[in-house]
C-alpha angles and dihedrals in degrees: 000000000000118000121222119224111221116240119242115263092240132025120214125204088226090064089067117109093243089067095047123100120272091262090071105071130172119248114277091242090064097045117092132171119233121212120203113258119244115247116251090207108065119198111271112234122197125223136205118253112204121200131173116214128190117245114222129194123228091267092052102256120133112250102169147314135277130205123226111198110180137167111253135186120245116276095250094052103031094091093051093047093051092044092053091048095051095044090050092051093049093048092048090053092061114101094204093214098127108125137171133187123247122215088266092055102040116098121256130008097114096122124069104246096219138351120292095239143028096038100092090230132113118276113267129176101178141021090220097068114133088246092067130069109261092025130122126291121245115226092347123166120282129191110282142158112255096178121121130188127242130181113259093230091050092050091048090049091051091054094047092046091051092048092049091050094048095045090097087071095045135102135184121228129189120257108289101174093109096041095084113072093183136008108280123157092192091059092049091051089050090053090050090052091053089053091051096252120140111219088216091061123079111258134179123207119199114195131158093228132019114208117211094249091053093046093049093044094053103035094085092057103094096196095054129088118194107200137177128200088268094055098037108130138170098242096059091047093054094040096054125093093197131032121205122190135180120224092254089051090053090051089050093051093048090050101044102029098031127112094256097054111129096196100233097145095031097115095052092050092050092049091052092050091048091051090050093050091051090052090048092049 
């Protein structure tokens, strides 16, 4: 007959085998070696996207070539990075001020319109029920904050990836700020035609400075966006059919959105863009 050994009245954690000296080892059948699991989220590495753009003079003749060397997301993640960037921009543009009145907030409706019984009509306790014109709104919009956060490096990577992808539709023109002696939309449209740009197509111009004559000459063209490094945004890049850069703008893009950018002034640039978008909104 087997004898049962009584259990101790109290069990201490220090009596466990993991706290015993090395001479007390577990049976080999219970010992197993654990290997570190491989991460399912590999580190995303950026790559350089090189594009060669033709340089056109003010009269439309080709005078050289310019190189656009931008940081770009990997092919398998580029779409997701750009999508997150554009949805974040569009959400942050929303004011969130839409508001409706519920039946408790709408004016009037305190008196019962007619007696409860003996009228042959449906029971009604207020004229401001959502079933009546002028009544409250059920589940209507209320003021809310639509803004979402995105990492600055991720937002910058989304812009550079979109620029690198749209570079096939881009050209570089020489500086034309001093070519317009007075504001004239007809002259600006003629210059666009010499550069091979249809005024009916959406185009985005990126220049470092916008003189008054250029701004006044182009503001009546509804399909054109005249941007500077401060106002550069992802939506206008993706929405344009044609991209036009000046040589100084190309140098700026290679410096700020290139693969060798160290990000020293990144915070100041992002704050300026956020301030501009708030003014636009």
